[in-house]
PyMOL Python script that loads the backbone (N, CA, C, O; Angstrom):
from pymol import cmd

cmd.read_pdbstr("""\
ATOM      1  N   MET A   1      13.250  -1.572   3.439  1.00  0.00           N
ATOM      2  CA  MET A   1      12.163  -0.949   3.004  1.00  0.00           C
ATOM      3  C   MET A   1      10.994  -2.163   3.479  1.00  0.00           C
ATOM      4  O   MET A   1      11.218  -3.372   3.413  1.00  0.00           O
ATOM      5  N   PRO A   2       9.744  -1.562   3.954  1.00  0.00           N
ATOM      6  CA  PRO A   2       8.763  -2.513   4.560  1.00  0.00           C
ATOM      7  C   PRO A   2       8.149  -3.467   3.283  1.00  0.00           C
ATOM      8  O   PRO A   2       8.056  -2.944   2.173  1.00  0.00           O
ATOM      9  N   GLN A   3       7.855  -4.475   3.426  1.00  0.00           N
ATOM     10  CA  GLN A   3       7.125  -5.523   2.470  1.00  0.00           C
ATOM     11  C   GLN A   3       5.556  -5.810   3.100  1.00  0.00           C
ATOM     12  O   GLN A   3       5.346  -5.769   4.312  1.00  0.00           O
ATOM     13  N   GLY A   4       4.636  -6.065   2.231  1.00  0.00           N
ATOM     14  CA  GLY A   4       3.445  -6.549   2.751  1.00  0.00           C
ATOM     15  C   GLY A   4       2.791  -6.983   1.202  1.00  0.00           C
ATOM     16  O   GLY A   4       3.337  -6.972   0.099  1.00  0.00           O
ATOM     17  N   THR A   5       1.517  -7.333   1.567  1.00  0.00           N
ATOM     18  CA  THR A   5       0.549  -7.881   0.571  1.00  0.00           C
ATOM     19  C   THR A   5      -0.622  -6.866   0.507  1.00  0.00           C
ATOM     20  O   THR A   5      -0.989  -6.255   1.511  1.00  0.00           O
ATOM     21  N   VAL A   6      -1.215  -6.704  -0.754  1.00  0.00           N
ATOM     22  CA  VAL A   6      -2.036  -6.002  -1.119  1.00  0.00           C
ATOM     23  C   VAL A   6      -3.468  -6.748  -0.588  1.00  0.00           C
ATOM     24  O   VAL A   6      -3.819  -7.845  -1.023  1.00  0.00           O
ATOM     25  N   LYS A   7      -4.053  -6.163   0.178  1.00  0.00           N
ATOM     26  CA  LYS A   7      -5.448  -6.834   0.730  1.00  0.00           C
ATOM     27  C   LYS A   7      -6.535  -6.351  -0.081  1.00  0.00           C
ATOM     28  O   LYS A   7      -7.407  -7.200  -0.264  1.00  0.00           O
ATOM     29  N   PHE A   8      -6.725  -5.288  -0.591  1.00  0.00           N
ATOM     30  CA  PHE A   8      -7.590  -4.691  -1.250  1.00  0.00           C
ATOM     31  C   PHE A   8      -7.429  -3.301  -2.072  1.00  0.00           C
ATOM     32  O   PHE A   8      -7.072  -2.287  -1.472  1.00  0.00           O
ATOM     33  N   PHE A   9      -7.660  -3.287  -3.243  1.00  0.00           N
ATOM     34  CA  PHE A   9      -7.324  -2.154  -4.105  1.00  0.00           C
ATOM     35  C   PHE A   9      -8.301  -1.751  -5.255  1.00  0.00           C
ATOM     36  O   PHE A   9      -8.361  -2.384  -6.309  1.00  0.00           O
ATOM     37  N   ASN A  10      -9.046  -0.674  -4.984  1.00  0.00           N
ATOM     38  CA  ASN A  10     -10.343  -0.294  -5.910  1.00  0.00           C
ATOM     39  C   ASN A  10      -9.532   0.543  -6.932  1.00  0.00           C
ATOM     40  O   ASN A  10      -8.968   1.589  -6.611  1.00  0.00           O
ATOM     41  N   GLU A  11      -9.505  -0.002  -8.236  1.00  0.00           N
ATOM     42  CA  GLU A  11      -8.674   1.015  -8.996  1.00  0.00           C
ATOM     43  C   GLU A  11      -9.615   2.142  -9.610  1.00  0.00           C
ATOM     44  O   GLU A  11      -9.094   3.034 -10.280  1.00  0.00           O
ATOM     45  N   SER A  12     -11.005   2.121  -9.393  1.00  0.00           N
ATOM     46  CA  SER A  12     -11.878   3.058  -9.967  1.00  0.00           C
ATOM     47  C   SER A  12     -11.826   4.354  -9.103  1.00  0.00           C
ATOM     48  O   SER A  12     -11.842   5.519  -9.500  1.00  0.00           O
ATOM     49  N   LYS A  13     -11.744   3.781  -7.568  1.00  0.00           N
ATOM     50  CA  LYS A  13     -11.749   5.088  -6.550  1.00  0.00           C
ATOM     51  C   LYS A  13     -10.308   5.104  -6.258  1.00  0.00           C
ATOM     52  O   LYS A  13     -10.038   5.843  -5.311  1.00  0.00           O
ATOM     53  N   GLY A  14      -9.371   4.547  -6.756  1.00  0.00           N
ATOM     54  CA  GLY A  14      -7.991   4.805  -6.296  1.00  0.00           C
ATOM     55  C   GLY A  14      -7.223   4.823  -5.080  1.00  0.00           C
ATOM     56  O   GLY A  14      -6.257   5.528  -4.787  1.00  0.00           O
ATOM     57  N   PHE A  15      -7.981   3.679  -4.234  1.00  0.00           N
ATOM     58  CA  PHE A  15      -7.202   3.529  -3.166  1.00  0.00           C
ATOM     59  C   PHE A  15      -7.458   1.942  -2.507  1.00  0.00           C
ATOM     60  O   PHE A  15      -8.208   1.046  -2.893  1.00  0.00           O
ATOM     61  N   GLY A  16      -6.703   1.991  -1.593  1.00  0.00           N
ATOM     62  CA  GLY A  16      -6.609   0.494  -0.908  1.00  0.00           C
ATOM     63  C   GLY A  16      -5.922   0.214   0.316  1.00  0.00           C
ATOM     64  O   GLY A  16      -5.669   1.182   1.033  1.00  0.00           O
ATOM     65  N   PHE A  17      -5.604  -0.820   0.657  1.00  0.00           N
ATOM     66  CA  PHE A  17      -5.147  -1.332   2.009  1.00  0.00           C
ATOM     67  C   PHE A  17      -3.921  -2.323   1.778  1.00  0.00           C
ATOM     68  O   PHE A  17      -4.101  -3.213   0.946  1.00  0.00           O
ATOM     69  N   ILE A  18      -2.712  -2.259   2.420  1.00  0.00           N
ATOM     70  CA  ILE A  18      -1.720  -3.196   2.343  1.00  0.00           C
ATOM     71  C   ILE A  18      -1.644  -3.904   3.706  1.00  0.00           C
ATOM     72  O   ILE A  18      -1.942  -3.207   4.676  1.00  0.00           O
ATOM     73  N   VAL A  19      -1.291  -5.189   3.930  1.00  0.00           N
ATOM     74  CA  VAL A  19      -1.151  -5.811   5.005  1.00  0.00           C
ATOM     75  C   VAL A  19       0.576  -5.981   5.190  1.00  0.00           C
ATOM     76  O   VAL A  19       1.286  -6.583   4.384  1.00  0.00           O
ATOM     77  N   PRO A  20       0.939  -5.476   6.127  1.00  0.00           N
ATOM     78  CA  PRO A  20       2.607  -5.380   6.225  1.00  0.00           C
ATOM     79  C   PRO A  20       2.806  -6.882   6.912  1.00  0.00           C
ATOM     80  O   PRO A  20       2.191  -7.428   7.827  1.00  0.00           O
ATOM     81  N   ASP A  21       3.870  -7.300   6.129  1.00  0.00           N
ATOM     82  CA  ASP A  21       4.479  -8.709   6.499  1.00  0.00           C
ATOM     83  C   ASP A  21       5.066  -8.686   8.105  1.00  0.00           C
ATOM     84  O   ASP A  21       5.231  -9.777   8.652  1.00  0.00           O
ATOM     85  N   ASN A  22       5.336  -7.608   8.748  1.00  0.00           N
ATOM     86  CA  ASN A  22       5.891  -7.449  10.114  1.00  0.00           C
ATOM     87  C   ASN A  22       4.562  -7.781  11.191  1.00  0.00           C
ATOM     88  O   ASN A  22       4.723  -7.935  12.402  1.00  0.00           O
ATOM     89  N   GLY A  23       3.479  -7.842  10.624  1.00  0.00           N
ATOM     90  CA  GLY A  23       2.352  -7.700  11.612  1.00  0.00           C
ATOM     91  C   GLY A  23       1.641  -6.339  12.030  1.00  0.00           C
ATOM     92  O   GLY A  23       0.570  -6.266  12.631  1.00  0.00           O
ATOM     93  N   ASP A  24       2.332  -5.405  11.656  1.00  0.00           N
ATOM     94  CA  ASP A  24       1.780  -4.040  12.011  1.00  0.00           C
ATOM     95  C   ASP A  24       0.338  -4.036  11.297  1.00  0.00           C
ATOM     96  O   ASP A  24      -0.027  -4.716  10.338  1.00  0.00           O
ATOM     97  N   PRO A  25      -0.453  -2.980  12.112  1.00  0.00           N
ATOM     98  CA  PRO A  25      -1.766  -2.928  11.545  1.00  0.00           C
ATOM     99  C   PRO A  25      -1.850  -2.638   9.579  1.00  0.00           C
ATOM    100  O   PRO A  25      -0.837  -2.369   8.934  1.00  0.00           O
ATOM    101  N   GLU A  26      -3.024  -2.752   9.044  1.00  0.00           N
ATOM    102  CA  GLU A  26      -3.027  -2.580   7.771  1.00  0.00           C
ATOM    103  C   GLU A  26      -2.754  -0.923   7.351  1.00  0.00           C
ATOM    104  O   GLU A  26      -2.998  -0.076   8.210  1.00  0.00           O
ATOM    105  N   ILE A  27      -2.318  -0.562   6.207  1.00  0.00           N
ATOM    106  CA  ILE A  27      -1.620   0.917   5.695  1.00  0.00           C
ATOM    107  C   ILE A  27      -2.410   1.025   4.618  1.00  0.00           C
ATOM    108  O   ILE A  27      -2.753   0.154   3.819  1.00  0.00           O
ATOM    109  N   PHE A  28      -2.714   2.360   4.671  1.00  0.00           N
ATOM    110  CA  PHE A  28      -3.698   2.922   3.568  1.00  0.00           C
ATOM    111  C   PHE A  28      -2.500   3.399   2.508  1.00  0.00           C
ATOM    112  O   PHE A  28      -1.423   3.970   2.682  1.00  0.00           O
ATOM    113  N   VAL A  29      -3.157   2.925   1.390  1.00  0.00           N
ATOM    114  CA  VAL A  29      -2.685   3.211  -0.156  1.00  0.00           C
ATOM    115  C   VAL A  29      -3.366   4.074  -0.975  1.00  0.00           C
ATOM    116  O   VAL A  29      -4.481   3.602  -1.200  1.00  0.00           O
ATOM    117  N   HIS A  30      -3.174   5.280  -1.602  1.00  0.00           N
ATOM    118  CA  HIS A  30      -3.855   6.108  -2.541  1.00  0.00           C
ATOM    119  C   HIS A  30      -2.776   5.912  -3.918  1.00  0.00           C
ATOM    120  O   HIS A  30      -1.545   5.893  -3.935  1.00  0.00           O
ATOM    121  N   VAL A  31      -3.572   5.803  -4.818  1.00  0.00           N
ATOM    122  CA  VAL A  31      -3.006   5.860  -6.283  1.00  0.00           C
ATOM    123  C   VAL A  31      -1.841   6.712  -6.593  1.00  0.00           C
ATOM    124  O   VAL A  31      -1.044   6.505  -7.507  1.00  0.00           O
ATOM    125  N   THR A  32      -1.810   7.792  -5.660  1.00  0.00           N
ATOM    126  CA  THR A  32      -0.739   8.685  -5.986  1.00  0.00           C
ATOM    127  C   THR A  32       0.419   8.226  -5.519  1.00  0.00           C
ATOM    128  O   THR A  32       1.453   8.766  -5.912  1.00  0.00           O
ATOM    129  N   GLY A  33       0.476   7.143  -4.590  1.00  0.00           N
ATOM    130  CA  GLY A  33       1.629   6.734  -3.912  1.00  0.00           C
ATOM    131  C   GLY A  33       2.302   5.311  -4.596  1.00  0.00           C
ATOM    132  O   GLY A  33       3.189   4.686  -4.016  1.00  0.00           O
ATOM    133  N   LEU A  34       1.771   4.927  -5.843  1.00  0.00           N
ATOM    134  CA  LEU A  34       1.985   3.933  -6.680  1.00  0.00           C
ATOM    135  C   LEU A  34       3.187   4.162  -7.604  1.00  0.00           C
ATOM    136  O   LEU A  34       3.130   5.096  -8.404  1.00  0.00           O
ATOM    137  N   ILE A  35       4.063   3.527  -7.560  1.00  0.00           N
ATOM    138  CA  ILE A  35       5.308   3.535  -8.628  1.00  0.00           C
ATOM    139  C   ILE A  35       4.702   2.330  -9.699  1.00  0.00           C
ATOM    140  O   ILE A  35       4.785   2.549 -10.908  1.00  0.00           O
ATOM    141  N   ASP A  36       4.217   1.319  -9.306  1.00  0.00           N
ATOM    142  CA  ASP A  36       3.783   0.124 -10.200  1.00  0.00           C
ATOM    143  C   ASP A  36       2.014   0.005  -9.994  1.00  0.00           C
ATOM    144  O   ASP A  36       1.328   0.294  -9.014  1.00  0.00           O
ATOM    145  N   LYS A  37       1.720  -0.405 -11.006  1.00  0.00           N
ATOM    146  CA  LYS A  37       0.292  -0.977 -11.166  1.00  0.00           C
ATOM    147  C   LYS A  37      -0.077  -2.064 -10.115  1.00  0.00           C
ATOM    148  O   LYS A  37       0.325  -3.189 -10.410  1.00  0.00           O
ATOM    149  N   ILE A  38      -0.727  -1.954  -9.010  1.00  0.00           N
ATOM    150  CA  ILE A  38      -1.213  -3.039  -8.089  1.00  0.00           C
ATOM    151  C   ILE A  38      -2.569  -3.655  -8.130  1.00  0.00           C
ATOM    152  O   ILE A  38      -3.523  -3.039  -8.604  1.00  0.00           O
ATOM    153  N   ARG A  39      -2.689  -5.033  -7.573  1.00  0.00           N
ATOM    154  CA  ARG A  39      -3.922  -5.745  -7.689  1.00  0.00           C
ATOM    155  C   ARG A  39      -3.660  -6.423  -6.320  1.00  0.00           C
ATOM    156  O   ARG A  39      -2.575  -6.486  -5.743  1.00  0.00           O
ATOM    157  N   GLU A  40      -4.803  -6.899  -5.922  1.00  0.00           N
ATOM    158  CA  GLU A  40      -4.910  -7.603  -4.713  1.00  0.00           C
ATOM    159  C   GLU A  40      -4.507  -8.862  -4.697  1.00  0.00           C
ATOM    160  O   GLU A  40      -4.896  -9.600  -5.603  1.00  0.00           O
ATOM    161  N   LYS A  41      -3.646  -9.367  -3.669  1.00  0.00           N
ATOM    162  CA  LYS A  41      -2.820 -10.263  -3.286  1.00  0.00           C
ATOM    163  C   LYS A  41      -1.272  -9.927  -3.956  1.00  0.00           C
ATOM    164  O   LYS A  41      -0.383 -10.766  -3.817  1.00  0.00           O
ATOM    165  N   ASP A  42      -1.053  -8.854  -4.572  1.00  0.00           N
ATOM    166  CA  ASP A  42       0.494  -8.677  -5.090  1.00  0.00           C
ATOM    167  C   ASP A  42       1.252  -8.371  -3.489  1.00  0.00           C
ATOM    168  O   ASP A  42       0.779  -7.882  -2.464  1.00  0.00           O
ATOM    169  N   GLU A  43       2.610  -8.893  -3.811  1.00  0.00           N
ATOM    170  CA  GLU A  43       3.519  -8.695  -2.959  1.00  0.00           C
ATOM    171  C   GLU A  43       4.227  -7.245  -3.151  1.00  0.00           C
ATOM    172  O   GLU A  43       4.815  -6.983  -4.200  1.00  0.00           O
ATOM    173  N   VAL A  44       4.140  -6.355  -2.123  1.00  0.00           N
ATOM    174  CA  VAL A  44       5.011  -5.274  -2.516  1.00  0.00           C
ATOM    175  C   VAL A  44       5.792  -4.577  -1.450  1.00  0.00           C
ATOM    176  O   VAL A  44       5.733  -4.827  -0.246  1.00  0.00           O
ATOM    177  N   THR A  45       6.636  -3.543  -2.118  1.00  0.00           N
ATOM    178  CA  THR A  45       7.470  -2.811  -1.051  1.00  0.00           C
ATOM    179  C   THR A  45       7.098  -1.472  -0.988  1.00  0.00           C
ATOM    180  O   THR A  45       6.627  -1.009  -2.027  1.00  0.00           O
ATOM    181  N   TYR A  46       7.199  -0.703   0.021  1.00  0.00           N
ATOM    182  CA  TYR A  46       6.615   0.634   0.076  1.00  0.00           C
ATOM    183  C   TYR A  46       7.246   1.324   1.319  1.00  0.00           C
ATOM    184  O   TYR A  46       7.535   0.689   2.333  1.00  0.00           O
ATOM    185  N   GLU A  47       7.424   2.537   1.194  1.00  0.00           N
ATOM    186  CA  GLU A  47       7.626   3.721   2.099  1.00  0.00           C
ATOM    187  C   GLU A  47       6.364   3.987   3.033  1.00  0.00           C
ATOM    188  O   GLU A  47       5.234   3.694   2.642  1.00  0.00           O
ATOM    189  N   VAL A  48       6.599   4.549   4.272  1.00  0.00           N
ATOM    190  CA  VAL A  48       5.571   4.957   5.107  1.00  0.00           C
ATOM    191  C   VAL A  48       5.559   6.375   5.469  1.00  0.00           C
ATOM    192  O   VAL A  48       6.506   6.858   6.089  1.00  0.00           O
ATOM    193  N   GLU A  49       4.497   7.105   5.103  1.00  0.00           N
ATOM    194  CA  GLU A  49       4.454   8.702   5.552  1.00  0.00           C
ATOM    195  C   GLU A  49       3.345   8.818   6.525  1.00  0.00           C
ATOM    196  O   GLU A  49       2.555   7.884   6.656  1.00  0.00           O
ATOM    197  N   ASN A  50       3.247   9.811   7.155  1.00  0.00           N
ATOM    198  CA  ASN A  50       2.186  10.182   7.962  1.00  0.00           C
ATOM    199  C   ASN A  50       0.959  11.096   6.516  1.00  0.00           C
ATOM    200  O   ASN A  50       1.305  11.679   5.488  1.00  0.00           O
ATOM    201  N   GLY A  51      -0.062  10.912   6.922  1.00  0.00           N
ATOM    202  CA  GLY A  51      -1.059  11.307   6.264  1.00  0.00           C
ATOM    203  C   GLY A  51      -2.164  12.201   7.020  1.00  0.00           C
ATOM    204  O   GLY A  51      -2.062  12.352   8.238  1.00  0.00           O
ATOM    205  N   LYS A  52      -2.942  12.638   6.491  1.00  0.00           N
ATOM    206  CA  LYS A  52      -4.299  13.363   7.399  1.00  0.00           C
ATOM    207  C   LYS A  52      -4.721  12.346   8.251  1.00  0.00           C
ATOM    208  O   LYS A  52      -4.777  12.609   9.452  1.00  0.00           O
ATOM    209  N   LYS A  53      -5.034  11.221   7.855  1.00  0.00           N
ATOM    210  CA  LYS A  53      -5.886  10.511   8.892  1.00  0.00           C
ATOM    211  C   LYS A  53      -4.945   9.329   9.486  1.00  0.00           C
ATOM    212  O   LYS A  53      -5.428   8.451  10.200  1.00  0.00           O
ATOM    213  N   GLY A  54      -3.816   9.360   9.204  1.00  0.00           N
ATOM    214  CA  GLY A  54      -2.953   8.100   9.770  1.00  0.00           C
ATOM    215  C   GLY A  54      -1.710   7.965   8.622  1.00  0.00           C
ATOM    216  O   GLY A  54      -1.276   8.757   7.785  1.00  0.00           O
ATOM    217  N   LEU A  55      -1.370   6.657   8.972  1.00  0.00           N
ATOM    218  CA  LEU A  55      -0.159   6.215   8.119  1.00  0.00           C
ATOM    219  C   LEU A  55      -0.493   5.944   6.500  1.00  0.00           C
ATOM    220  O   LEU A  55      -1.581   5.399   6.314  1.00  0.00           O
ATOM    221  N   ASN A  56       0.241   6.229   5.384  1.00  0.00           N
ATOM    222  CA  ASN A  56       0.142   5.968   4.271  1.00  0.00           C
ATOM    223  C   ASN A  56       1.138   5.334   3.483  1.00  0.00           C
ATOM    224  O   ASN A  56       2.256   5.849   3.492  1.00  0.00           O
ATOM    225  N   ALA A  57       0.949   4.341   2.822  1.00  0.00           N
ATOM    226  CA  ALA A  57       2.227   3.764   2.072  1.00  0.00           C
ATOM    227  C   ALA A  57       2.454   4.831   0.459  1.00  0.00           C
ATOM    228  O   ALA A  57       1.625   5.286  -0.328  1.00  0.00           O
ATOM    229  N   THR A  58       3.512   4.883   0.492  1.00  0.00           N
ATOM    230  CA  THR A  58       3.885   5.468  -0.983  1.00  0.00           C
ATOM    231  C   THR A  58       5.143   4.607  -1.427  1.00  0.00           C
ATOM    232  O   THR A  58       5.696   3.678  -0.840  1.00  0.00           O
ATOM    233  N   GLN A  59       5.416   5.190  -2.618  1.00  0.00           N
ATOM    234  CA  GLN A  59       6.673   4.524  -3.451  1.00  0.00           C
ATOM    235  C   GLN A  59       6.745   2.971  -3.485  1.00  0.00           C
ATOM    236  O   GLN A  59       7.725   2.245  -3.316  1.00  0.00           O
ATOM    237  N   VAL A  60       4.995   2.539  -3.841  1.00  0.00           N
ATOM    238  CA  VAL A  60       4.695   1.576  -3.820  1.00  0.00           C
ATOM    239  C   VAL A  60       5.083   0.423  -4.985  1.00  0.00           C
ATOM    240  O   VAL A  60       4.526   0.551  -6.075  1.00  0.00           O
ATOM    241  N   ARG A  61       5.946  -0.612  -4.809  1.00  0.00           N
ATOM    242  CA  ARG A  61       6.227  -1.253  -6.013  1.00  0.00           C
ATOM    243  C   ARG A  61       6.002  -2.546  -5.876  1.00  0.00           C
ATOM    244  O   ARG A  61       6.013  -2.978  -4.723  1.00  0.00           O
ATOM    245  N   VAL A  62       5.779  -3.362  -6.843  1.00  0.00           N
ATOM    246  CA  VAL A  62       5.393  -4.771  -6.832  1.00  0.00           C
ATOM    247  C   VAL A  62       6.534  -5.532  -6.888  1.00  0.00           C
ATOM    248  O   VAL A  62       7.211  -5.326  -7.895  1.00  0.00           O
ATOM    249  N   VAL A  63       7.089  -6.612  -5.869  1.00  0.00           N
ATOM    250  CA  VAL A  63       8.138  -7.384  -5.757  1.00  0.00           C
ATOM    251  C   VAL A  63       8.347  -8.267  -7.018  1.00  0.00           C
ATOM    252  O   VAL A  63       9.293  -9.053  -7.072  1.00  0.00           O
TER     253      VAL A  63
END
""", "prot")
cmd.dss("prot")
cmd.show_as("cartoon", "prot")
cmd.util.cbc("prot")
cmd.orient("prot")
């Protein structure tokens, strides 16, 4: 399961971005893909799925 750090998350708009630990490009995260509540700088694990505009993080959990 990939791991990364939350770069940005806007709780009122319900989306943000995760920076993967493996150096891949940032990945989009939507509130519907969260298991745990996240904040900027949280270390997380996640699954990756194809979305309408690219890759999305789902099943996001704080480590």
